N, C-alpha and C positions, 0 to 999 in steps of 0.2 A: 909583349914585346915593345921596345921603344920605337917611335917613328920620327925622332928628332934628328937622325942622321941623314946623310946625303942620299941614302937609298932606302927602300923599304924591303923588309924580308920576304922571301919567297920559300915555300916548301920544297925540299928536295923529293925526287920521285925514285923509288927503288927500282932496280932492274926487274925484279919479279913482277911488279905492277904492270910493266909493259906486256908481259905475257898474259896476265890475268885480265887485263882490260881490254885486250885485243887492240891496243893503242888508241882506243876511243876515250877511256876514262881520263887520259892525260889531259885532254882539252876541256874537261868538265861537260862533256856532251853525252847524250844518249845515242843509241844506234839510230833512232829516228831523225835526230836533228844535226848530225854531223855535217851534212851537206844539203842545203835546201834548194840548190839549183841544179840538181843532177839532170832534171828532165830537159833542161835547155842548155846543157854544157856544150853541146855540139852545135848549137845554132849559130849561124853566120849572120850576124846583124852589124850594120854600120851605125855605131852609136857615138854621141858626143862624149868627151872625156869628162863627165859630170858625176859628182858624188853628192850625197846629202847627209847632213847631220840633223837629227830630230831631237831637240832638247826638250825634255818634258819635265814640267813642275808639278809633281803629284799633289793633288789636294785643291788646286784651282787658285792661282795667284790673282790678287785684285788688280783690275785695271786702273783704278784711280791711283793706287800706290806704286805703279810701275810706269806704264807708257801712255796712259790717257787721263792725266790729272785734269781736275776741274777747279782751277784756282779761283774763278769768279762765282762758283756756286756757294750755297749755304754751308755752314759748318757741318751739318748732318750728312751732307753729300761729299763735301770737300775732304773731310777727315782731318787728321792732325799734321799732315806733312805739307810742306811747301812745294811748288813746282819750280824747276830751274830751266834756264835757257840751255840749248845744246849748241854744238857746232853748226847746226843748221837753223837759220833764223825761223822762228814761229813753230819749231818742233820742241814741245815741252816734255820733259821727264820728271819723274819724281826725284826730290832732292837727294835721296839716298842711292842714287845711281849715277854718280858723277863721272866715273870712268867710261861707262857706256855713252854718256852725254857727249863726251869728247870725241867719240867715234860715230856720232850720229850721221855723218856723211857716208858711212858704209852701210847704214841701216835703213830698211824700209818697214813701215808699220801697216798692218792691215787691222783697222779699228772696228771692223763691223762684222765679225764672225759670230754666228748664233746657231744654237740647236735647241731641242725641245726638252732636254732632261736636266734636272737639278740633282741627280743621283750620281754619287762618286763612280759606282761600277758602271752604269750605263754610259755616263759621260766619258769615262776613260775608254770604254769599248768604241764609242763613236769617234773620238779624236785619234785613237791609234789605228783605227781601221778605215776611217773616212767614210763609214756607212751609217747613215742616220736611221736606217730601218731597225732600230733596236727599241724595245719597250722603254717607256720613261723611267721605269723602276726595274731593276735586275735583282732577283733574289740573292741574299748574302751567300746562299749555299751554292750558287751557280759556278760550276768549274768549267774551264775551258774545254770544249769538245768539237766534234766535227760539224756541229750545227752552226758554229760561229762564223762570222765574216773573217777572212784572213786579214792579218795585220798588214799595215802599209809596208812594214819593214820586211815581211815575209814575201810580199808580192815583188818588192824590189829585188830581193835575193833570187827569186824565181826568175826574173827576166834579165837580171844583170849579174852574171857569175863574177866572182872575185879574181883577182890576179893569182896566177899560178895555183897553188894548193888552198888558197884562202876561200871560205864561203863569201858570197856576194854581200850578205847582210849580217848584222851583229846587234846584240843588245847588251848594254853594260850600265852600271855594274850589277843590275838585277832587274827583273821584270817589275813593273808597277804592281803592287800587291794591295792587300786590303786587311785592315784590323792589325792589332798589335801582336806580332809574333805568330801569326797564323800560318804563314808560308804559303798562302793562297795567291795564285796569279789571276789578275783580272783578265777576263776573255777579251779577244780582239787584238792580241799582240803576237799571236802565233800563227801556225799554218791554217788553223780552223778547218773549214770544209775541203781545203785542198789536202789535208792529211798531215800528220805529225812529221813526216819526213820533209816537210817544207817549213818547219819551225826555224827561226833564225838562230844563229850561233849565239848562245848565251855565255858571255864572258863574266862568270860570277866573281866579282872582284871585291865587293864590300863585305865587311864583317857582319855578323848576326847581331849587332847591337840593337837593342830596342829603342834607343834614343831617336830623336827627331832632329833633322837639320843636317849641317855639314859636319858629320862624325870626323874626329872626336870631339868637336865643339857642339855637344848635343844639348838638347833642351827637353823638359818633359812635356807630354801631351795633356797633362791634368788641367782641368778648367779653373780650379780654385787658386786665386792669386796668393793665398796663404803659403802655397808650396814655394813660391818664390820669396815671399816675405820673410819666411823662416829658414831659407836656404835648403829647402828640401827637393830642389830640382834635380833631375837626373844627371848623373856623371857617367862618362863612357867607362863600362866595365866588361865589355865582350873580351873573351880571351883571344889571343892571337893578334896578328897584324889588323890594323884598322882597314887597311886597303891593300890588296896584293892580288894581281891577276894570277891565273893558273900558270904555274911554272912548266917550261918545257926543256928543262936541263936534263937531257936524256944521258944515261951513263955512257962512259967512253967505250967506243966500239959498237954501239947500237946504231950502226948505219942502216940505210935502206934495205941493203941486201940481207943483213942479219935479221931485221924486223920481218922481211917477207918470209924467211925460213921459219920464224917463230909463229907467224900468222898462219902458215901452212900446217904447222903442228897443232895450233889451236883449232883450226877447222877439222883436222882429223879427229881430235878429242871430242869436239862437239858432235861430230857425226856418230861417234860410238855411243855417246850418252843420250842423245835425243833422236827422235824420228826425224828424217830429213824434211826439210822445208823446200818446197818446189814452187816455181812460178815467179811473178814479179817481186814478191817479198824476199825471196832467196837472193835474186839478182840485186835488189836494193841493198841487202845486208852486205853481200860481198863488196858492192861499190862503195858503200860507206866505209867499210873497214880498209879498203885499199886507199881511199882519199884520206882517211885518218892517219894511216901510216905515212903518207906523203907529207902531211901536215906536221907530224912529229918531227921529221927529218929536215924540214924546210928552214933554211937559215933566216928567210924572210920572216916567217912566223915566230921563230925563236926570238928574233930581234925585237919584233913588235911587242910580244907579251913579257919577255924577260927583261928587256931593256927600256921600258917606258919610263922609269924613274931617271932623272938626270941630275945635273949639278944643282947645288943648293939654291943658286939664284933662279934657276928655271922653276923649281918647285915653289920658291917664294913668289915668283911672278904670277903663277896660276893660284896659289894658296895651298898650304899644306893641311888639306881637309878633302872630304869626300867629293865636294864639287870640283876643287881644282884638279885632283888626281883623276877623276872620271874624264875630264875634258882633255887632260894631258895624255891619257891612254887612248882616247879617241883619236887625237891628232897622229899618234903612232900607227894605229890601225888604218887610218886614211892613207898614210904614206906607205903601208905594207901592201895595200890593194883592196881593202873592203870598200864597197861602194855606197852602202848605206849603213848608218849606225844610229840606233835610238839610245839615247843616254839620259838617265833619270837624275836630276839634281834633288835628292831627297827620297825618303822611303815612304811608301803608301800616301798618307795625308799630311806630309810635311807643310804644305802650303795652305792647309785647311784651317783657317784662322778666324773661327767664329768669335773668340775671345782673346784678349791680350794681343790683338793683331798688331797694335802699333809699337809696342816695345819689342815684340819678337821680330817683326820685319826690320826694325832700326838696328837691333843688336845682334840678331842671329842669322837673318836670311838674305836681306838685300845686299849688304856689303860683301859677303862671299860670293853671291851670285854675280854681282857687278865685277868683282875682280876676276873671277874665272872665266866669264863669257867674254869680257873685253879683252883679256889676255889671249884667249883662244883666237878670237878674230884677228888680233894684231899679229899673232904667231903665224896663222894661216897665210896672211897677206905678206909677211916677210919671207916666207918659204915658197911663195908663188903658188899656193893652193887655193886662195880664196876665190879666184875668178871661176875655178872649176868646181867649187864646193858651195852648194846651197845650204845655209844654215837656217833652221826654222826652230822657234821656241814659242811653247804654249803650255796650257794645262788642260784639264778636262772640261773646265768652264771658268767663267769669271766670278766676280762676286757682286753682291747686291749694291745698288747705287746709293743706298742709305745705310749708315753705320748703325749697328744694333744698339738698343737702348742698354745702358749700364744696369747691372743687377748687383745686389749686395755681395760683396767679396769677389766680384768679377769686373773685368774691364771690357770695353766694347770691341767689336770686330765687325766682319762682314759675313753673310751667309752665301750659300750656293746660288749660282746664277748662270743658267745656261743661255739665257737670252743675249748675252754679249760677252765677248772677250776681245782682247787686243793680241795679235800675234806678230812676233818680230821675225823679219827675213833679212838676211845678209848674204852677200856673195853670190856666186852662181849666176852672175849677170844681172841681178836686180839693180835698180837705180837707187843709190844711196840718197838718203834725205827725202825719200818719197813717203807720202802718207796716202794710202788708199782707203776710202770709205771714211766714215765718221760716225760717232755716236751722238745721241741727243744731248740736251743741255745737262742732264744729270748722269750721263754715262750709264744708262740703263738699257737702251735698245739702239739697234742700228739706225742711223738717220739717213745716210747716203751710202749707196753701193753695198747693200747686204750681201754677205757671202756665207757658204756653208762649209762644214767639215769636208764634204765631198770635193769642193772647189779647192781647199787646201791640199787634199790628197792628190788631186789632179795636177796641181802645180808641181808637187814632188815627182809624180810619174813623168810629167813632161820634161822636168830638169834631167831626169835619168835617161831620156831618150826612148821611153816606152810609147809606142804608137797609140793614138787615141781609140783605134778600133781593136785593140788588144783584148783578148779574152784568156781566162784560165779555166781549168776544168776541176770540178769537185771529185770527190772519191768515188762517185757513181758514174763519172765520165760526162756530166752535164756541164755545158759551157756557161760562164758568167762574165759579164763585162767588167774590165779593170776599172774604168773611169765611171765614177758615179757623180761627177760634176765637171765644171770646166776650169782650165787653168786660169789663174788670176793674172791675166796679161797686163793689167794696169801696173803691176809691180815692176815692170821693165820699161815703162814709159818715162 
């Protein structure tokens, strides 16, 4: 299907599917993950009107080629790109981020985050959960289970229910995965030891294209430069729309009363077919279905998912690609009442640039990221949302301080580096133009004010108004502390 029009295509949903799915499949949800915040839905808490958007760059973006350039270093450290001045004197960005450079007065940088792993799976688990108690290497076969630390986004949804029928937290356009086409989700992004009922709302919006980058402007992950020299790189070939959120265009007449009648019929049929389920699981199942039905008939939910595409100029402003559409949909979900959203700019190891780093960053990754994120920040500000929305952007780790040596048929890049990364913060009350911490002269290790992923997570929890003495309970009823670090208060000074 073409994506060049003023709106993106969405699948229609048949009337029969409402009955068969029990109103849950309409949202792309399982019974367990319809609502992650049910356990605290009735909590009376006085909370600030704060939201969080956690932008994740899977694969590990290089600090030198983004927000911590080293223009005075040797060529093997400095790399091929120049540094540019920004709207804040003394705050340098990579030359291929000119739009974000113009908005540096909205941005605070934390240049001293570190952890112990150079492994993609372990690093992603650490950064999406804020828990560094993860082995430095995680087996490729490790599937998410109830031994995992819960994701930051799951904990946010647990403590901060969404507005009206919406869940408190969401992930889009997909979980951070691993490998080409495996469909495997990296642990640390879901309910983990809290149980699957606390998984965030997954808004599966991206196509199943195996290309890397801002689809449909894909590139191939092959290491051999000959693939590019002979024009053999990947082209977008996935069937269906490149990007489309789950449609909630319910058939005419399928109002809440009619859905309730159909759900009652479904319950009767289920009781005849299966042994009855009793206890908390049965209560949760009924609660999930009731809330799912409410979501299906909510005009707020329908507007957020069905109407996130806008006029041509708005899509052009964000970029007509996976990065731009993801952040445009994110803005709609924020307006609808979701309190925290984890959004991935890229699939799996999109930013894992061991080789061909500089042409891929220059031509395929930095410009669309620069356009999408800068437009998102500007849009939030114009709509009066930036002051109440903390935006955080990072990857699972940074990249090595020295560029790898070129090999025959391959161009250089940088390798995995958990010892340092720079994290971008904006909005939510942070002081724009602020730089917290610093790296050493080669951008390899923290020099001043070292911070951990636990501190980053604590900053998010604090922005959401979650008390620092809060605990959650695992599936056995054992309590665990939410905070595994301290909020980075320097960001607000």
